[in-house]
C-alpha positions in Angstrom: 13.3 4.9 -10.7 11.2 4.6 -13.9 9.6 1.3 -14.5 11.0 -1.2 -17.1 8.5 -1.9 -20.0 8.0 -5.2 -22.0 7.8 -5.2 -25.7 4.3 -4.1 -25.7 5.0 -1.1 -23.6 3.5 -2.6 -20.3 5.3 -1.5 -17.3 7.1 -4.3 -15.2 6.7 -3.9 -11.3 8.5 -6.4 -9.5 10.1 -4.8 -6.3 8.1 -2.0 -5.4 7.3 -2.5 -1.5 4.3 -0.9 0.2 4.7 1.5 3.1 3.5 0.2 6.3 1.7 2.1 9.2 3.3 4.5 11.6 5.1 3.3 14.6 2.9 2.2 17.5 2.4 4.8 20.1 0.5 5.1 23.5 -3.3 6.1 23.3 -3.9 9.8 24.2 -6.3 9.5 27.4 -9.7 10.8 27.0 -9.4 12.1 23.6 -10.9 9.2 21.7 -13.8 6.8 22.3 -14.0 3.1 21.4 -16.2 2.3 18.4 -15.5 -1.3 17.4 -13.7 -4.2 19.2 -12.8 -7.8 18.3 -11.4 -10.7 20.3 -8.4 -12.3 18.4 -7.4 -15.3 20.5 -9.6 -18.0 18.6 -9.1 -16.5 15.1 -5.4 -16.5 15.3 -4.6 -19.1 18.0 -2.8 -16.6 20.1 -0.9 -17.5 23.0 -2.4 -14.7 25.2 -5.9 -13.2 25.2 -5.5 -10.5 22.4 -8.1 -8.0 21.6 -8.1 -5.3 19.0 -10.3 -2.0 19.5 -10.8 0.9 17.0 -11.1 4.5 18.6 -12.1 7.7 17.2 -13.0 11.2 18.3 -16.7 11.8 19.4 -19.3 13.6 17.3 -18.3 15.8 14.3 -14.6 15.7 15.5 -14.7 12.1 14.6 -15.8 12.8 11.0 -14.1 16.0 9.9 -11.6 16.9 12.7 -7.8 16.6 13.2 -7.5 13.6 15.5 -6.5 10.5 13.6 -8.6 7.4 14.6 -6.5 4.6 16.2 -6.4 1.0 16.1 -5.1 -0.5 19.6 -4.1 -4.2 20.2 -4.0 -5.3 23.9 -4.1 -8.3 26.2 -6.1 -8.6 28.4 -8.5 -5.8 27.3 -8.4 -2.8 29.5 -5.1 -3.5 31.2 -3.6 -0.1 30.1 -0.9 -1.6 28.1 -2.3 -0.8 24.7 -0.2 -0.4 21.6 -1.9 1.9 19.1 -1.5 2.8 15.6 -2.7 6.4 14.3 -4.5 6.2 11.0 -2.9 8.9 8.8 -0.7 9.9 5.9 1.5 12.7 4.9 -0.1 15.5 3.0 0.3 15.6 -0.8 2.6 18.7 -0.6 4.6 17.1 2.3 3.8 20.1 4.6 1.9 18.3 7.1 -0.3 15.2 7.8 -3.7 14.2 6.8 -5.8 12.0 9.0 -8.4 9.3 8.7 -11.0 10.4 11.4 -13.6 7.7 10.9 -13.4 4.0 11.4 -15.9 2.2 9.0 -14.8 -1.4 9.6 -12.7 -3.7 11.8 -12.6 -7.6 10.9 -10.4 -10.6 10.6 -9.8 -11.5 6.9 -8.2 -14.3 5.1 -5.4 -13.3 2.8 -4.4 -16.7 1.4 -5.8 -20.1 2.1 -3.2 -22.4 0.5 -0.6 -23.6 0.6 0.3 -21.4 3.6 -3.0 -19.9 5.2 -2.5 -16.4 6.2 -4.9 -14.2 8.1 -4.9 -10.5 9.1 -6.8 -8.0 10.9 -8.3 -5.4 8.5 -9.3 -1.8 9.5 -11.1 0.3 7.1 -11.2 4.1 7.7 -12.4 7.3 5.9 -10.8 10.7 5.7 -12.9 13.7 5.0 -12.6 17.5 5.4 -16.3 18.4 4.6 -15.8 18.7 0.8 -17.2 16.5 -2.0 -14.2 14.2 -2.1 -12.8 11.7 0.6 -10.3 9.0 1.0 -10.5 5.4 2.2 -7.8 3.5 3.9 -7.3 -0.2 4.3 -5.0 -1.2 7.0 -3.7 -4.9 7.8 -2.0 -6.4 10.7 -0.5 -9.8 10.8 0.1 -12.1 13.9 3.6 -13.2 14.6 3.4 -16.4 16.8 7.1 -16.3 17.6 6.7 -13.1 19.5 3.0 -13.3 20.2 2.4 -9.9 18.8 0.4 -8.2 16.0 2.5 -6.1 13.6 1.6 -3.7 11.0 1.5 -5.4 7.6 0.6 -2.9 5.0 -1.8 0.0 4.1 -3.6 0.7 1.0 -5.4 3.9 0.1 -8.1 4.9 -2.6 -10.3 7.9 -3.2 -14.0 7.7 -2.7 -14.2 6.4 -6.1 -11.9 3.5 -5.6 -12.1 -0.2 -5.1 -10.2 -2.7 -2.9 -10.3 -6.3 -2.9 -8.4 -9.2 -1.2 -8.3 -12.5 -3.3 -7.5 -15.7 -1.1 -8.2 -18.4 -3.6 -7.5 -19.0 -7.3 -5.0 -17.8 -9.7 -4.5 -14.5 -7.8 -4.7 -16.0 -4.3 -2.8 -13.9 -2.0 -3.2 -10.7 -3.9 -4.7 -7.3 -3.0 -6.1 -5.3 -6.0 -6.8 -1.7 -5.8 -8.5 0.5 -8.5 -8.8 4.3 -8.4 -10.0 6.8 -10.9 -7.8 8.8 -13.2 -9.2 12.2 -14.1 -9.0 12.8 -17.9 -9.4 16.0 -20.0 -12.9 17.4 -19.8 -14.0 14.8 -17.4 -16.3 15.6 -14.4 -15.3 14.7 -10.9 -17.8 12.0 -10.4 -18.3 10.9 -14.2 -16.9 8.0 -16.1 -13.1 7.7 -15.9 -10.3 5.3 -16.8 -9.0 3.6 -13.7 -5.5 2.8 -12.3 -5.3 -0.9 -11.3 -2.7 -2.1 -9.1 -1.9 -5.7 -7.9 0.1 -6.4 -4.7 1.1 -10.0 -4.0 1.7 -11.6 -0.7 4.7 -13.5 0.2 3.4 -15.8 2.9 6.9 -16.7 4.2 8.1 -13.2 4.8 4.6 -11.7 5.2 5.3 -8.9 2.8 3.6 -7.4 0.0 5.1 -6.5 -3.3 3.3 -4.6 -6.2 3.6 -6.6 -9.2 1.5 -4.7 -11.7 0.0 -1.3 -12.2 -1.8 -0.2 -15.3 -4.6 2.2 -16.7 -7.7 0.7 -18.1 -8.3 1.3 -21.8 -12.1 1.5 -20.9 -13.8 4.3 -19.2 -16.0 3.0 -16.3 -18.9 4.5 -14.5 -18.3 6.1 -11.1 -20.3 7.9 -8.4 -22.6 9.9 -10.9 -24.0 6.5 -12.2 -24.6 4.8 -8.8 -21.2 3.2 -8.0 -17.7 2.0 -9.0 -17.3 -1.6 -10.4 -14.1 -1.9 -12.1 -12.0 -4.7 -10.6 -14.6 -7.4 -11.5 -15.0 -6.6 -15.3 -11.2 -5.8 -15.5 -10.2 -9.1 -14.2 -9.8 -11.0 -17.5 -7.5 -8.0 -18.7 -5.6 -8.1 -15.3 -4.8 -11.8 -15.5 -3.7 -11.6 -19.3 -1.3 -8.9 -18.5 0.0 -10.8 -15.5 0.3 -14.0 -17.5 2.3 -12.1 -20.2 4.8 -10.6 -17.7 5.1 -13.7 -15.3 4.2 -16.6 -17.6 5.5 -19.3 -14.9 3.7 -17.6 -12.0 0.1 -16.9 -13.2 
């Protein structure tokens, strides 16, 4: 369905929901090794002693192979009752799957501080098949106290020239912002580009994200040929102006 536009031609994105991670599945024995682990009881005040562990294949298989890294929740650790999520996505031509082989981070992060505080487990992973390009995934899990379980919340993906930011205070509290390059005519892969900005807003009651804005920057920003990507920060005033125009009572 095409997005509706306002009087200035800006797209209105109100109800597009993010896809969550694949269903939980048992861990394949001896295929992967643990690389990061965190206790979760204190951070989430869980009823039982939950832990989260990230697994990936050893050696080069864990950087360029075909086995997806996995994020596993269990209590107590090592009891054999782990529930694991493989980190992957469908290939662009829908003919197969592409996997995130390497776990680059595992942490507890604040999504929102007020009025309803919300935390999540954040796993960062990288997909690479040996070429110049790669993909980054940011996967979130929330804790449901009624069932004493951790559940997949949302995933976000960017290229190696993308940015990801969680904002837990201020006008954009509870929002996840991503930026990724848009290759224009005559542009080199790692040169300056316009970037697609997307804003995803958390509903702390239902613990779901909705995409509320997507636009492409007017300016072209440096990328990896000039040392790195810095788009979300300088683009923030424009992001807020557009959100205020579309949702005057909410921003």
